C-alpha positions in Angstrom: 10.4 49.4 -0.3 9.5 48.0 3.1 6.7 45.9 1.4 9.2 44.6 -1.2 11.6 43.6 1.5 8.8 41.8 3.4 7.9 39.9 0.3 11.6 39.1 -0.4 12.0 37.8 3.2 8.8 35.7 2.8 10.0 34.3 -0.4 13.3 33.3 1.2 11.6 31.7 4.1 9.2 29.8 1.9 12.1 28.7 -0.3 14.1 27.4 2.7 11.0 25.6 3.9 10.5 24.0 0.5 14.1 22.9 0.2 13.9 21.5 3.7 10.7 19.6 3.0 12.3 18.2 -0.2 15.5 17.1 1.5 13.6 15.5 4.4 11.2 13.7 2.0 14.2 12.4 0.0 15.9 11.2 3.1 12.7 9.4 4.3 12.2 7.8 0.9 15.8 6.8 0.6 15.7 5.2 4.1 12.7 3.2 3.1 14.3 2.2 -0.3 11.8 4.3 -2.2 12.4 6.7 -5.1 11.0 10.1 -5.9 10.6 9.5 -9.6 8.8 6.7 -11.5 11.0 3.7 -12.4 11.0 0.0 -13.5 11.6 -2.3 -10.6 13.8 -5.4 -11.3 13.5 -8.6 -9.2 16.1 -11.3 -9.9 15.1 -14.9 -9.1 18.0 -17.2 -9.6 18.5 -20.8 -8.4 16.4 -23.8 -7.5 13.0 -23.2 -5.9 12.9 -24.4 -2.3 11.8 -23.5 1.2 15.4 -23.8 2.4 18.2 -21.4 1.6 21.2 -23.6 1.9 21.8 -26.4 -0.5 24.0 -28.4 -2.8 22.0 -26.9 -5.6 22.7 -23.2 -5.2 21.5 -20.5 -5.1 17.9 -21.0 -4.1 14.6 -19.0 -4.5 12.4 -19.2 -1.5 8.7 -18.0 -1.1 9.8 -15.9 1.9 12.3 -13.9 -0.1 9.9 -13.4 -3.0 7.2 -12.3 -0.6 9.6 -9.6 0.8 10.5 -8.4 -2.7 6.9 -8.3 -4.0 5.7 -6.4 -0.9 8.5 -3.9 -1.3 7.5 -3.2 -4.9 3.8 -3.0 -4.0 4.5 -0.5 -1.3 6.3 1.9 -3.6 3.9 3.9 -5.8 6.9 5.0 -8.0 7.5 1.4 -9.1 5.3 1.6 -12.2 6.3 -1.6 -13.8 8.4 -4.7 -13.0 10.8 -7.0 -14.7 11.3 -10.4 -13.1 14.6 -12.0 -14.2 14.3 -15.8 -13.9 17.1 -18.3 -14.1 15.8 -21.5 -12.6 15.3 -25.2 -13.4 12.4 -25.3 -10.9 12.2 -27.2 -7.7 9.6 -27.8 -5.0 6.1 -27.9 -6.4 4.5 -26.4 -3.4 7.1 -23.6 -3.1 6.6 -22.9 -6.9 2.9 -22.6 -6.2 3.5 -20.0 -3.4 5.7 -17.9 -5.6 3.2 -18.2 -8.5 0.5 -16.7 -6.2 2.8 -13.9 -5.1 3.7 -12.9 -8.6 0.0 -13.2 -9.5 -0.8 -10.7 -6.8 1.9 -8.4 -8.1 0.7 -8.6 -11.7 -2.8 -7.5 -10.6 -1.4 -4.2 -9.5 1.5 -3.5 -11.8 2.6 -4.7 -15.3 5.1 -7.5 -14.8 7.4 -8.8 -17.5 9.4 -12.0 -17.1 12.8 -12.3 -18.6 14.7 -15.6 -18.9 18.4 -15.4 -18.8 19.6 -19.0 -19.2 17.1 -21.6 -17.8 13.4 -21.1 -17.1 12.2 -24.6 -16.9 9.5 -26.5 -15.0 8.9 -24.6 -11.8 11.0 -21.7 -13.2 8.5 -21.5 -16.0 5.5 -22.1 -13.6 6.4 -18.9 -11.7 6.6 -16.9 -14.9 3.1 -17.7 -16.0 1.2 -14.9 -14.2 3.4 -12.2 -15.9 2.0 -10.0 -18.7 4.7 -10.9 -21.2 7.6 -13.4 -21.3 10.8 -12.4 -23.0 13.7 -15.0 -23.3 17.3 -14.8 -24.3 17.9 -16.6 -27.6 19.8 -19.3 -25.7 17.2 -19.7 -23.0 16.1 -23.3 -22.2 12.4 -23.4 -21.1 9.5 -25.7 -20.9 9.7 -29.1 -19.0 6.0 -28.7 -18.1 5.3 -31.6 -15.8 6.1 -33.1 -12.4 8.6 -35.6 -11.2 8.9 -37.7 -8.0 12.3 -38.4 -6.5 13.0 -41.1 -4.0 16.2 -42.7 -2.8 16.8 -46.4 -2.2 19.8 -47.1 0.0 18.9 -50.5 1.3 21.7 -52.2 -0.7 24.2 -49.8 0.6 23.1 -50.3 4.2 23.3 -54.1 3.7 26.9 -53.8 2.5 27.7 -51.7 5.6 26.1 -54.3 7.9 23.3 -52.0 8.9 19.8 -53.4 9.4 16.7 -51.2 9.6 13.5 -52.5 11.3 10.3 -50.6 10.6 7.1 -51.0 12.7 4.1 -49.5 10.9 0.4 -49.1 11.5 -0.7 -49.6 7.9 0.5 -51.2 4.7 1.6 -47.9 3.0 2.8 -46.1 6.1 6.4 -46.2 4.9 5.8 -45.7 1.2 8.8 -44.0 -0.3 11.1 -45.0 2.5 14.8 -45.0 1.5 15.3 -48.2 3.4 13.6 -50.4 0.9 12.6 -50.5 -2.8 9.2 -49.3 -4.0 6.7 -52.1 -4.8 4.7 -52.1 -8.0 1.4 -50.9 -6.3 3.3 -48.1 -4.5 4.8 -47.0 -7.9 1.2 -46.7 -9.2 0.2 -44.7 -6.1 3.1 -42.3 -6.5 2.6 -42.2 -10.3 -1.0 -41.0 -9.7 0.2 -38.2 -7.4 2.8 -37.1 -10.0 0.2 -37.1 -12.8 -2.3 -35.1 -10.7 0.4 -32.6 -9.7 1.4 -32.3 -13.4 -2.3 -31.7 -14.3 -2.3 -28.6 -12.0 0.7 -27.4 -14.0 -1.1 -28.0 -17.3 -4.2 -26.2 -16.1 -2.1 -23.2 -15.0 -0.5 -23.1 -18.5 -3.8 -23.3 -20.3 -5.3 -20.6 -18.1 -2.4 -18.1 -18.5 -1.4 -19.0 -22.1 -4.5 -20.5 -23.8 -2.9 -20.5 -27.3 0.0 -22.7 -26.3 0.6 -25.7 -28.5 -0.5 -29.0 -26.9 2.7 -30.7 -27.8 4.5 -28.8 -25.0 2.8 -31.1 -22.4 5.1 -34.0 -23.0 7.6 -32.3 -20.5 10.1 -31.5 -23.3 12.6 -28.8 -22.9 12.8 -26.1 -25.6 15.2 -23.5 -26.8 13.8 -20.0 -27.2 13.2 -20.3 -30.9 11.0 -23.3 -30.5 9.4 -22.0 -27.3 8.3 -18.9 -29.3 6.8 -21.1 -32.0 4.9 -23.2 -29.5 3.5 -20.2 -27.6 5.5 -20.7 -24.4 7.0 -17.2 -24.6 6.1 -13.9 -26.3 9.5 -12.5 -27.5 13.1 -13.4 -28.0 15.3 -10.6 -26.9 17.5 -9.1 -24.2 17.1 -7.8 -20.7 17.0 -4.3 -22.2 14.1 -5.4 -24.5 12.2 -6.6 -21.4 12.8 -3.3 -19.7 11.6 -1.4 -22.7 8.4 -3.4 -22.8 7.9 -2.8 -19.1 8.3 1.0 -19.6 5.7 1.0 -22.4 3.2 -1.0 -20.3 3.8 1.1 -17.3 3.3 4.3 -19.2 6.9 5.4 -18.6 9.2 7.4 -20.9 12.2 5.6 -22.6 14.5 7.3 -20.1 12.8 6.1 -17.0 15.4 4.5 -14.7 15.5 0.9 -13.5 16.2 -0.2 -9.9 16.9 -3.7 -8.6 14.9 -4.6 -5.6 16.9 -6.7 -3.1 16.5 -8.2 0.3 19.4 -7.5 2.7 20.8 -10.6 4.5 20.5 -10.6 8.2 23.4 -11.3 10.5 21.8 -14.6 11.4 21.6 -15.6 7.8 25.2 -14.7 7.2 26.3 -16.7 10.3 24.1 -19.7 9.3 25.5 -19.6 5.8 29.1 -19.8 7.1 28.2 -22.5 9.6 26.1 -24.8 7.5 29.0 -26.6 5.9 30.6 -27.6 9.2 27.4 -28.7 10.8 26.2 -31.1 8.2 24.0 -28.5 6.5 25.2 -29.7 3.1 24.3 -33.3 3.7 20.8 -32.3 5.0 20.3 -30.1 1.9 20.4 -32.9 -0.6 17.3 -33.1 -2.7 14.6 -34.4 -0.4 12.2 -37.1 -1.5 9.0 -35.6 -2.9 7.2 -34.3 -5.9 8.8 -31.5 -7.9 8.3 -29.1 -10.8 11.9 -29.6 -11.7 14.1 -30.1 -14.8 16.8 -32.3 -13.3 19.1 -31.6 -16.3 19.2 -28.0 -15.3 20.4 -28.4 -11.8 23.4 -26.3 -10.8 25.4 -28.5 -8.5 27.8 -26.6 -6.3 30.9 -28.8 -6.9 33.1 -26.7 -4.7 30.8 -27.2 -1.7 30.5 -30.9 -2.6 34.3 -31.3 -2.7 34.7 -29.4 0.6 32.1 -31.6 2.2 33.7 -34.8 1.1 37.1 -33.6 2.3 35.7 -32.7 5.7 33.9 -36.1 6.1 
């Protein structure tokens, strides 16, 4: 009887220790944003691709944010597969390249599925290339494979305002692309060559990741999902749930495996800067800067409310 009681006490003690360890483990995992059971991680990338977070074209996708999300998924062994939701007309070519590399790194360790909600064009399509499969909504607009250079010419406006700009330069092309004068024919050829070489990088990425794509997609045309599927730009037409189901299968998860959105909390500084940007000229500074882009300009989402507020303030 004494021995039985001793075993009972031991069982109770071990049970308490086991429960305590489980609770502490759960608390630690929860504090780190981790889960105890395998799941499908969901990363949502919506907006124009840029290095800056504030803008007339909002919201934005930055390499820094994507790096945080990717590292968070990579650090969680329970994240067995990933669905990257993309809704973007593209943006900065260099920022698109950084995000492409980050998602390439992620796809080397876990099966990654891209899902297009509305627009996945130009840079938005570029960042989807490293994923295992691409699923698109029937209404998704995708494609626009190519590059575009955007420069502003305000010299006529300045003349009307009586403002003269004098430029002292060390070489003939030092001020190429300046907003204070029109581009010359030889300068257009130089910039055209840069655009074509940037577009060639895009083309090579597509051919490497999707070798069976139809060559007709390289005229920078935009396609609806039905045509995108026919030309080999995407793998399936479906819903977000379809993308999750494919991710579960590739990740070796059961049909009931949960999904979890991976997010990056905003810092107090980011919140304060977001509120202050309008009153400190942040909107004016955030207009599309001159440069070379992987961008479908027809898909830009202009924040008309911010534009209206800015015009009223100024």
